[in-house]
Backbone as JSON, one array per atom type, in Angstrom:
{
  "sequence": "XXXXXXXXXXXXXXXXXXXXXXXXXXXXXXXXXXXXXXXXXXXXXXXXXXXXXXXXXXXXX",
  "N": [[0.6, -1.21, -0.22], [0.4, 2.24, -0.58], [1.13, 5.33, 0.66], [1.1, 8.72, -0.17], [2.54, 11.56, 0.94], [1.44, 14.92, 1.11], [3.23, 16.84, -0.03], [4.61, 14.84, -1.61], [3.01, 13.95, -3.21], [2.86, 16.42, -4.92], [5.08, 16.8, -6.13], [5.65, 14.63, -7.67], [3.35, 14.95, -9.67], [4.02, 17.64, -10.5], [6.67, 16.27, -11.94], [4.91, 14.82, -13.74], [3.81, 16.49, -15.32], [5.58, 17.87, -16.48], [7.39, 16.44, -18.37], [9.9, 16.41, -19.0], [11.45, 14.29, -17.4], [13.25, 11.32, -17.51], [11.39, 8.57, -19.52], [10.9, 6.33, -17.98], [10.91, 7.02, -15.53], [8.71, 9.03, -15.21], [6.51, 6.86, -15.85], [6.69, 5.27, -13.63], [5.86, 7.54, -11.66], [3.75, 8.32, -12.53], [2.63, 5.71, -11.92], [2.74, 5.71, -9.23], [1.03, 7.62, -8.67], [-1.41, 6.77, -9.26], [-1.85, 4.42, -7.55], [-1.93, 5.51, -4.81], [-3.13, 5.32, -1.92], [-4.62, 7.53, -0.62], [-5.64, 8.58, -2.75], [-6.62, 7.82, -6.42], [-6.28, 5.21, -5.97], [-6.05, 2.71, -7.26], [-6.03, -0.67, -8.34], [-3.61, -3.1, -8.23], [-3.26, -4.78, -10.52], [-4.82, -3.3, -12.75], [-3.74, -0.92, -12.58], [-0.86, -1.81, -14.13], [-2.23, -2.81, -16.2], [-2.95, -0.47, -17.61], [-0.96, 0.98, -18.08], [0.71, -0.6, -19.32], [2.76, -2.25, -18.7], [4.59, -4.56, -16.46], [3.02, -6.63, -13.79], [4.55, -7.32, -12.07], [6.3, -5.0, -12.05], [4.85, -2.85, -11.33], [4.34, -3.91, -8.53], [7.07, -3.74, -7.37], [7.83, -0.61, -7.57]],
  "CA": [[0.03, 0.0, 0.22], [1.46, 3.5, -0.86], [0.11, 6.4, 1.32], [2.11, 9.69, -0.33], [2.27, 12.89, 1.53], [0.82, 16.04, -0.07], [4.59, 17.37, -0.73], [5.38, 13.55, -2.82], [2.17, 14.09, -4.73], [2.77, 17.57, -5.89], [6.42, 16.4, -6.82], [5.15, 13.61, -8.62], [2.29, 15.59, -10.29], [4.81, 18.55, -11.31], [7.18, 15.38, -12.82], [4.53, 14.18, -14.74], [3.28, 17.53, -16.31], [6.56, 18.75, -17.36], [7.6, 15.69, -19.41], [11.01, 16.49, -18.85], [12.51, 12.9, -17.34], [13.28, 9.68, -18.36], [10.43, 8.24, -19.7], [10.34, 5.37, -17.1], [10.62, 8.3, -14.31], [7.41, 9.47, -15.89], [5.76, 6.08, -15.68], [7.05, 5.31, -12.36], [5.4, 8.39, -10.96], [2.08, 8.14, -12.78], [2.37, 4.8, -11.06], [2.77, 6.18, -7.5], [-0.19, 8.64, -8.31], [-2.68, 5.88, -9.43], [-1.98, 3.46, -6.64], [-1.98, 5.86, -3.97], [-4.37, 5.07, -0.76], [-5.55, 8.74, -0.79], [-6.02, 9.29, -4.15], [-7.48, 6.94, -6.85], [-6.0, 3.88, -4.96], [-6.13, 1.98, -8.23], [-5.6, -2.11, -7.84], [-1.94, -3.37, -8.98], [-3.19, -5.17, -11.64], [-5.44, -2.19, -13.28], [-2.6, -0.23, -12.93], [-0.15, -2.37, -14.92], [-2.29, -2.82, -17.66], [-3.02, 1.06, -17.76], [0.55, 1.61, -18.4], [1.37, -1.23, -20.11], [3.96, -2.91, -17.76], [4.32, -6.0, -16.19], [2.45, -6.4, -12.25], [5.58, -7.36, -10.86], [6.72, -3.57, -12.2], [4.01, -2.31, -10.43], [4.7, -4.35, -7.37], [8.5, -3.44, -7.21], [7.88, 0.73, -7.72]],
  "C": [[0.74, 1.06, 0.04], [0.37, 4.62, -0.39], [1.48, 7.79, 0.34], [1.59, 10.82, 0.32], [1.72, 14.06, 0.1], [2.02, 16.8, -0.98], [4.97, 16.26, -1.78], [4.38, 13.95, -3.8], [2.52, 15.29, -5.58], [4.04, 17.44, -6.77], [6.18, 15.46, -8.1], [4.39, 13.99, -9.54], [3.12, 16.49, -11.22], [5.95, 17.4, -12.6], [6.32, 15.12, -14.14], [3.96, 15.15, -15.85], [4.45, 17.77, -16.99], [7.12, 17.68, -18.42], [9.33, 15.41, -19.65], [12.25, 15.16, -18.92], [12.39, 12.22, -17.88], [11.87, 9.3, -18.81], [9.73, 7.03, -18.51], [10.13, 5.97, -15.73], [9.13, 8.52, -14.27], [6.44, 8.24, -15.66], [5.94, 5.62, -14.37], [5.82, 6.13, -11.55], [3.75, 8.37, -11.16], [1.71, 6.72, -12.38], [1.77, 4.67, -9.83], [1.4, 6.6, -7.69], [-1.47, 7.77, -8.22], [-2.92, 5.32, -8.21], [-1.99, 4.16, -5.11], [-3.48, 5.9, -2.83], [-5.25, 6.4, -1.08], [-5.68, 9.31, -1.91], [-7.05, 8.49, -4.97], [-7.5, 5.48, -6.41], [-6.54, 2.21, -6.12], [-5.56, 0.37, -7.65], [-4.46, -2.32, -8.9], [-2.64, -3.6, -10.48], [-4.07, -3.99, -13.15], [-4.3, -1.35, -13.45], [-1.62, -0.75, -13.95], [-0.65, -2.53, -15.94], [-2.65, -1.55, -18.29], [-2.05, 1.26, -18.53], [0.94, 0.75, -18.93], [2.73, -2.05, -19.54], [3.33, -4.23, -16.98], [3.58, -5.67, -14.4], [3.87, -6.46, -11.65], [6.58, -6.01, -10.97], [6.19, -2.88, -11.12], [4.49, -2.53, -8.61], [5.99, -3.58, -6.78], [8.65, -1.86, -6.67], [7.49, 0.87, -6.02]]
}
C-alpha cells in the first residue's frame, strides 16, 4: 500500500506534467499517483494494464 504525502504527490504531479524526465521516471510517477491510498487507489492489476507494464513492475515501484 502506498500513502503519499501532499508534498510527494505535488512533486510527482509536477514531474508528469513537465514531461522532461526519463520515460521510466514519468511512468513510475504515474503508477505511484494511481496506486496512492489517498488518491485513486487503483488495484495493482488495473495499474499494470493501464500503463502497459508487468504486474511485478508495479509491485516493485
